C-alpha positions in Angstrom: 3.1 -18.4 2.9 0.9 -21.0 1.2 -2.7 -20.7 0.2 -3.6 -23.1 3.0 -2.0 -20.9 5.6 -4.5 -19.7 8.2 -3.1 -16.2 7.7 -4.2 -16.0 4.1 -7.9 -15.4 3.8 -8.3 -15.3 0.1 -6.8 -14.5 -3.3 -5.5 -11.0 -3.7 -5.1 -10.5 0.0 -1.9 -10.1 2.0 -1.4 -12.5 4.9 -3.0 -11.2 8.1 -0.6 -10.7 11.1 -2.7 -13.0 13.3 -5.0 -16.0 12.9 -8.5 -16.1 14.3 -7.2 -18.6 16.9 -4.4 -16.2 18.0 -7.0 -13.4 18.4 -9.3 -15.7 20.3 -6.5 -16.8 22.7 -5.5 -13.2 23.3 -9.0 -11.9 23.8 -10.5 -13.9 26.6 -13.5 -12.7 28.4 -12.9 -9.5 30.3 -10.1 -8.2 28.0 -10.3 -4.5 28.0 -8.7 -2.1 25.5 -8.5 1.7 26.2 -7.8 3.9 23.2 -7.2 7.6 22.5 -9.2 8.7 19.5 -7.9 12.0 17.9 -10.2 13.6 15.3 -9.1 15.6 12.3 -10.5 18.8 13.9 -8.1 18.5 16.9 -10.6 17.1 19.4 -9.9 13.8 21.2 -11.7 11.3 23.4 -11.0 8.0 25.1 -12.9 4.9 23.9 -13.0 1.5 25.5 -13.6 -2.0 24.2 -14.4 -5.0 26.4 -14.8 -8.7 25.5 -17.1 -11.0 27.4 -19.0 -14.3 26.9 -16.1 -15.7 24.8 -16.3 -19.1 23.2 -14.5 -20.9 20.4 -16.4 -18.9 17.7 -16.4 -15.4 19.1 -17.4 -13.0 22.0 -19.6 -10.1 22.8 -17.8 -6.8 22.3 -18.9 -3.9 24.4 -17.8 -0.4 23.2 -18.2 3.0 24.9 -16.7 6.4 25.2 -15.0 7.1 28.5 -17.1 10.3 29.0 -20.4 8.5 28.5 -19.9 5.1 30.2 -23.6 4.4 30.4 -23.9 4.5 26.6 -22.5 1.0 25.8 -23.0 -0.6 22.4 -22.8 -4.4 22.4 -22.5 -6.8 19.5 -21.4 -10.4 18.9 -18.2 -10.6 16.9 -16.5 -13.7 15.5 -12.8 -14.3 15.8 -12.8 -14.7 12.0 -14.5 -11.4 11.5 -11.8 -9.7 13.6 -9.1 -11.4 11.6 -10.7 -10.2 8.4 -10.2 -6.6 9.5 -6.5 -7.0 8.8 -6.9 -8.7 5.4 -5.6 -6.0 3.2 -5.7 -6.1 -0.7 -2.3 -6.8 -2.2 -2.8 -4.2 -5.1 -3.5 -1.2 -2.8 -1.4 -2.0 0.3 2.3 -2.0 1.2 3.6 -3.8 4.2 6.7 -3.3 6.2 8.2 -3.6 9.7 8.6 -0.6 12.0 9.5 0.0 15.6 7.2 2.5 17.3 7.0 4.2 20.7 3.5 4.1 22.0 1.8 4.2 25.5 2.1 0.4 25.5 5.9 0.7 25.1 8.4 0.4 22.3 6.8 -2.2 20.0 8.0 -4.0 16.9 5.0 -3.7 14.5 3.9 -4.8 11.1 2.9 -1.7 9.2 0.3 -1.7 6.5 -0.2 1.4 4.3 -3.4 1.3 2.2 -4.8 3.7 -0.4 -8.4 3.9 -1.8 -10.2 6.7 -3.4 -9.7 10.0 -1.4 -8.5 8.2 1.7 -5.2 6.7 2.8 -4.7 4.7 6.0 -1.9 3.3 8.0 -2.2 0.4 10.5 0.4 -0.7 13.0 -0.2 -4.3 14.4 2.0 -5.6 17.2 2.8 -9.4 17.2 2.9 -9.0 21.0 -0.8 -7.9 21.0 -2.9 -10.1 18.7 -6.1 -8.3 17.7 -6.7 -4.7 16.8 -4.0 -2.4 15.5 -2.1 -0.7 18.3 -2.4 2.5 16.2 -4.1 3.4 13.0 -4.6 6.6 11.0 -7.0 7.6 8.3 -6.0 10.6 6.2 -8.4 12.6 4.0 -8.6 16.1 2.7 -10.2 17.1 6.0 -7.1 15.9 8.0 -6.0 12.9 9.9 -8.0 10.8 12.4 -5.7 8.6 14.7 -6.6 5.9 17.2 -3.8 4.8 19.6 -4.1 1.9 22.1 -3.3 3.3 25.6 -3.7 0.2 27.7 -4.7 -3.5 27.4 -5.9 -5.3 30.5 -6.5 -9.0 30.6 -8.0 -10.5 33.8 
């Protein structure tokens, strides 16, 4: 990839799996993502994200826990900001390809393993689902926190 490639956001960063435009095109108003969040202590919950008010620059992202649907947090996000979440540093990240079985099905994914301080993390991003990782894990001395996408609905 060249420095002018829309996947490369800066020096010292790996190419991102998606461009901001690809995320925008996949995250039209009303897209809803349901996730299972598993904490290091063994507890789990479901979380939901929903996009609305989308335009060329971004959208409003609503987030809430399934067990407290009235407690919605909302904020405006840009498509570039969402792309930046997958801009991993070259010097502390390895990338590979991996096929994983998830609630969304059997997916070919780009896998990013990162290290930093006392924490390591792994992110699986599916080219079939531009946007957030379909699974990610954070590992610390306290244990592993994992988030897995259960369902993606686009109106």
